[in-house]
N, C-alpha and C positions, 0 to 999 in steps of 0.2 A: 503493501500499501505506500501510497505517495502523497502524505498529508500538505494541505495547503490552508493558508487562513481564509475564513469567508470575508469576503468586502463590507457588507453590509447585511441586515436582518431587515424583514418585514413582521409587523406585529399585525396581526387581524385583531378584530374590536375585543374579542373576550380576553385578548392579551398574550394567546400562544405565539410565541415567536417563531417563524418559519424561514428559514435561510435563505439569503440571494445572492446571488454576484453579479457582480456588472459582466455584460454581455450573456451569451448563451452558453448552458454548459456542454461539455464534449460528450457526444452519443456514444453508447456502449460499445466496447471494442471486443474483438475477439479473444478468445481465454482457451489457449488450447492445451487443453487436458482430458482424461478420460471422463467423461462425462456419463452420470445415470441415464438409463433409458427414459426417452420422452421428456427428459427434462433439458433447459436451455443453460449452459454457463459460458458467464461473458466477464467482462471487467465493467464495471458499472459506478457511476455516480453515486458515493453516498456520505451523508452528512452524518456526524456525530451528534448526539443528545445536545454539546456544548458548543453544537455549531462549527465545527471543522470539517471540511471536505477532503473526502478519500476516494482512491478509485479502487473501489472494492473487489475483488474477487467472489462471484456473485454464483449460486447456483439455485436456479427457478424452476420449483417442481410442483408450481400452484395448479390448481385444478385437474388434478389426474386421478380422480378416487382413489387414492391411495390409503393401503392398509396398516402398510407398515415404511420405514424408512428406506427408502431407494439408495441401490447399490451400485457404482461405489463411488462415494462423495470425495472428494479429493481434500487430502489434509489440508492444505492451506486454505481451505473457504473461509470467508469474511463474513457473508451475508448468506443466510440458508431460507427458502422460502416455500413454505409448505401449505401455505394455505387454500381453504376449500378442498380438502381432502375428507378420506374416512378413519384419521389416526385418533385411536385411543389411549396408545402408549408408545413410549419410545424405547430403542434398542441403546441403553447406556453403555454398550460396549462399540458401536457406532460412533456414537458422541465424544468417549475417550479419544476417540482418532482426529475430533477438530480442537486442537489446542488456541487456533486463531479466531473463532466463532466469534462474532462480535454482535452480530443480529440475526434472529431467529423468530420467524413468524410461522404462528400455529395456529392462527386464526382460524375460525369457521370449520374445526373440527369435531372431535367426539370426547371429548377428554373431559373426565367426571372427576378427578381428583388430583389437586394441584401435585401431591407428591410424586405422581408418574411421570411428571415432567422435572423436577429438581431434586431428587432423589438421589441423582447422579452427582459428585463433585468434579466432574469432566466438563465445566464452563467457566472457568476461572478467568475468561476476558470477554464474556458476556456481558454488553451494554442495554442493548433493546430484546425484550421479551414480550410478543404479542400474545396474546391468547383470547383477544374478543371473539364472542360469538361460539363457545363451548357451552358444555354442560357442568361448568363447575357450581356449587351450592354453598360450599362452606369453605373458609382459609383458616386451617389449625396452626398454632403457636410455630413461630419460627419458619414458616411456610414458604420463606426463600433464603433459609440464612446460607445455601450455598451458593449463592450467588453475590459475592461480595463486591465485586465492582459495578453491579447494576446501576443503570441510570434513567433506564424509561420501563416502567411496566404497564400494559395494558390489560385491564381486567374487565372491558363494559361489556354490556350486553350478554352476560350472562344470567346464570338463576343464585346468585348471591345473596343468600339470607341469614349468612353468619360470618362474622369476621373474630375469628379470637383477639383479644386484647394485644398478644404480641405477636399478631400473624406478620410483621413486617420489620420483626426483629434481624437485625445484621444488614439492613438494607441503610446503610450510614450516606452512601453515596448517590441514593435517590432522587432524581432533581423531577420525575413528571411521575405522577400516579394518575391513572383513569380507571374510576370503579362506579363510573356513571351508568345508568339503565341496569340496575339490578331491581333486587327483592329487598333491599336494607330498610328498615322501617326507624334504625336511632343511628348515630352517629356517636361513636363511644372516644374520647380525647387520648385514650390510651394508644390506638391505635398509631398516632402521629410522632410518640414519643422516640421513636426509634429514626426518625426522617429528618434530621436537623438541617441537611440540603433541599429539602423538598422546594420546588419553583411555582409547580404547577399542579392543581386539584382539580381534577373534571369528579365532583360528585351529583350532577344533575340526574334526572331520570329514577330516582331511588323514591317511594312512598313515606318520606321521613316529613312530617308536618310541624315538626318544631325544631330547632337547632338547641344545644346545650348552651348555659353562658361559658364563658370561656372555652369553649370547646377546641377552638384551634389555636389554642396558646403556646401549643409546642412549636409550632408552625414558625419559627422567625422570619425565616430565609422565603416564605411564599410571596411571589408575585403576582399571580393569577387564580382566581378561584372562581369555579361556574357551580351555581346552585340552581339552575334553571328545572323546570319541568318536576318539581318535588312536591306540591300542594301545600306550600308553607302560606299561611294566611297572616302571620306577623311576625317580626324578629324581637329577641328579648335585647333589651340595651348593650349588653356586653355580648351578646353572642361572636361578634369579630374582635372581640377583645385580644390583643398581642399581636394582629398582624399589623404592623407599624411598615412594613415593607409592601405591604400588598398594593399594585397598581391596578390590575381590572379586575373587576368583579360582576358576574351576571345572575342577574335573578329572572331570567328569561321563562315565560310562560306559569307564572304560579298564582297565587291567590289574594295578594297582599292587597288591601284596600286604601293603605295609605303610605307614601313614603318613609321608609324605616329612618328618619333622621337621626333618633337619638343614636341606634346601633352605627349608621355610618361616619358618625362624630369621631368614631374608635377607628376609623382608618384614613388617617390624616393627607396619606400621601397618594391616594386614589386617582388614576388617570383616565380609567375608562369604567363607565357604569351604565350596564344595561337593564332596565326595568321595562323592557316589551311584554306587550300579551299579559298583564296583570289587570285587576279589578279596582284601580285608583279611579275614583270618581274627580277628583281635584288635586291639582298642585299647588299647593297652599304658599303662604307667604314664611321663607324661611325654611322651606323643606329641603334646599343642599345649602345649608348655612356650614362658612368655614372650608367648604372643599377647595381651597384655592389652587389647588393643582389637577384640576377636572379639566382634562382635555378634550374629552368627547362623551356626550350623553344622548341615549336612547330611551324615548317613552312612545315607543309607536307600539299600533295591535292594540289599542285598549278600548273593551267594546264599551267600558262605562264612563270613560274620560269626557266631562262636558266643560271643564274650564281652566285656565290658569289664570290665577288669580294676582294681584298687585305683588311686585316684589317677590315672585315665586323662584326665581331665578337669580339671586343678588351677589355680585361680590366673589364672581368667577374668572381673576383675571386671567388664567392660562387658557379656560373653555375657547377650542375653535372650532368645534362641529357640534351642531345639536339637530337633532332629528326627532320630529313630533308628527309621525305621518299615520294615514291608517287608522283613526280614531275616528268612527263612524258620527258620534254624537257629541264632538268637542267643535263647538260654536262659538267659544269666546275666549280671544286673551284681553287680557289688561292692557291698556295702553302703555301701562308701567310694570309692565311684568318682566320684561330683562331689564335689570340696572347694574352696571358697573362690569360689562361684559366686554373687554377694552378689545381683547383680541381673536372673538368671534368672526371666522369667515366663512362661515356657511349655515344657513338656516333652512331646514328641510320640514316645510310644512304641508305638503300636498297631501289630497284623499283625504281629508278631515269634511267638517261640515261650515267651514268658517267662510264668513259672508263679507269680512273685510280684515285687511291688518292696519291698524292705524300707524299713521304717518311718526308718530310717538317712537313707536317701537323701531322705525328704520331709524330715525335721527338715534336714536341712543346706541346705536350698535355702529361706532367709527371704523371700525376693521371690514365692516361685511363686504363679502366681494360677489356672492351667489344666494338666491333665495330662491325656493319651490312651491308654487301657489298652485299648480294646475291640481283639476280634479276637485275643485270646491265649487260651490254654489257664490262666486263672486257679487257683489254689488257695486257695481261701476257707478259711482256716485262721488259725494265731496271728498270722503275717507281713503277716496282709493285716485285723489288728483297727483299722489307723489309717483303712480306708476303710469300716467297718463303718457300719451305718443311724445310729445315734446317735454317732457320732463324725464330727460335722458341721463340727468346727473342729479343726485343728493347733495345736499350742502349740508355738512356735518359740523358741528361747533364744536370748537375744546376749550371747555370752559376753564382748563388752568392757563391757556396761553391766550385765551380770547381772539382766537382765531376761526376762520371759516375754511372749509376744503371742501371740492365739489369731488365726487367721485361716483361711478358709473356702478352699477349692482347689475348683476348678470341675471335673469330670468333662466331658471330651467325649464326646458320644454313649455317655451312660449306659447308654441301653436296650439298646446293642450291648455293655455292658461286662460278662460274664456268667461266672460260676463254671462251671468244667469240673469238679472236685474240690473234695470230696469226692461219691461217688455222689448222697448226700442233697439237695445242693444244685446239682447239674448244672442247668445252663438258669435259675438265680435270677440275678436283678440283683444286682450285687456291692453297691450300697449302699443294697437294699430288704433285705438281710441284716442281722441284729444280730450283735453280738460275742459275745451268749451260744449262738446258733447253730454259731459256729466253734469247733474245736476250743482247747482250753488250749495243746498242745504240738504241734510242726509236725515230723514225721517227715522226715527227708532223702531227697531226691527226685534221682537223676539222668536229666534229659531225655535221651531218645533221640535228639533231633534235633542235637545236640550231636556224635554221634560216629559215622561212617561203619558202616554193615553190613560192608561187605568191604575188606580195604587189600592190595594187591598188594607184599609187598617182599621184594628180593632178599639172597642171602647179603653181609652186611656194610654193608648198608643201614642208614639210619638212620629209625624210625618216630618223628613226635611226634603224642601225641594229647592233647587239653585235657579234663579232668574237672573240671568244679564241680558244686557244688550246695550249694541254701539251706535251711537249717534252722533253729532256735532249742533249747538252742543250737548255734552253728555246728558241723559235722560236721567230723569227722577223714577226710580221704581217703588211702587206700594202694594200691596194687597188688598183684593176683595173678598170680602165673606160670601158664603154661598148665599145670605140674604143681598147682597148687593152694596154693603156698606164697605166704605173705604177706612182700610186700618192706616199705619203708619209708613211713611216711607222706609225703607232698609238700604242698608248695603251689605250687610252681612247675610249668609244664609239664614231665610226665616222658617221658624219651626211652628207647625201646626199641631195642637193636641187637640184630642178628640175626647168629649165629655158626653156624659147623657143627660138630656133635657129634663129637666123634673117638670117645670109648666112654663108655657109661654110667657107668663106674667113674672115668673120668679128667673127669668134667663139672665145670665150675668152677661154683661156686655164684653165685646173681646179685646183682652188687654191685651200689653206688649209683649208676654208672651205665647200670642196667637194663639187664643183659644177660639174654638168653634164648637157650636152645641148642635147635637144632632139629636133626632126623636129617637126614642129607644125602640123602634121597631127595623129602625136602618141600620142598626149595628148587627155584624160587622157590615161597615160600609164601602162602597167603591167610590173613588174619588176620580171624575169623568172632568179631564182639562180640556177646555175651548181655550185658544189662544188666538188673539187678533194676529195676524201675521204683518201687518203694516199699518200704523196709526196716523192721523193726521197732526196730532198735537205733538208736545215735546213732553206730555206725562204719560208713560208706560202702563197700561193695566199690566201688570205682573202676572197673573194668574187670575181666572174667573172659575170659581169652584163650584159644581153641581152636584149635588148628593141625592142619590137615588136607591 
């Protein structure tokens, strides 16, 4: 093998770094040896777990339906690929003859006991072991102790439901551990005590509904943690305690209803955060407080997300990319939702239910280079003057130097960024509409997608509905009771509490806690919401509730 240093690395969003080089890699070269029947023997490019490039003697026996190791395997084999066969055990005598074996791929076979693979001490050079998609159900203590310099262990997509506390004893050099997509229901902090150098942990796809406090405390070197698809509903405040070096964290496809702000405060060095496909309804003020090193944030594919509140993203000085896409009910972003995001370059807001993006948002992002707004029901009125055809440059104010700079912001997929309203501009490309064609006033609009059509509420229950609207000037919002009585103006989410009505003559008037009275026969009640889509005055009737 001829090692050479890698020139650069590329890190995907979840933070797993994959090696890359300047220019193209060399193709496979002939390897003139006695090769096993039907296998292919070549010199192939290979990267070690610590990203060092090698030209590796490789024996490729994938997809041959083998039930035993093929012969003869050249003694100086570096990489042995046995993926997609029918192997259930290994011939340790054959392995003894492979002192240089560094990468062993046994994925998609029929191994049910890990001892069948690791009981031999003949793998002193092994760095990478692939056991994905086998039939492993448990890992005993010291299961891999015969692999002293192993750096990568892939155990995903098995049937693991039990891992002994000392299963990883002896793996002091391990850098990457993939145990995702198994049947684990708990996370035992003792697993990680033997892994002082671990940098990447893939734990997602296991039915673990709650993480223990300080469960990852031993992983001082961890840089990337993937917890996707686990059914997590919340996160304990100290669940991420001790992960000071963590740079990438994924909660993709869980059941979180709020941003786990307190838990995230324990990982101050975080750079990449994936909260995609959760059940978060609101991105609230201070949700990402003190995450001063965050570079990329994903808030995509949330079925229940309706609003991004004032100062929801504030003081994130290193944030360069923000993705908030494919949220079918997201209809409101506060004009001051993004504050002190001085380095944000890319803002992805496509495929939501946004009718507008306030000019204040654009002007608050002095480094913005591109914005994506296509596949939204955009209203081409005064709120969109900044995007008009002749508004080719936005003028950004620097409050520190008291200067103004003009810069063009690129629209991603401008051909699909279309006006939905008013009717005379429907289906026109936003960047092709002049400000003269856009109305000078902006009437309030309450997006119907932000509120449900029917809600079930029982007596004494609490119903929280979030109502937002954009207009210029900013509209006043208030609630209307079932009897048509106007209540108070509200800037925060309003709470409706349902009580039994004793007698009409003794009925209490609605108070500031939003008490609404119902006749006993109507309990449990269904709330039917009727929304005026566009109103002609500057006061928005946020909700008209009819009980039946």
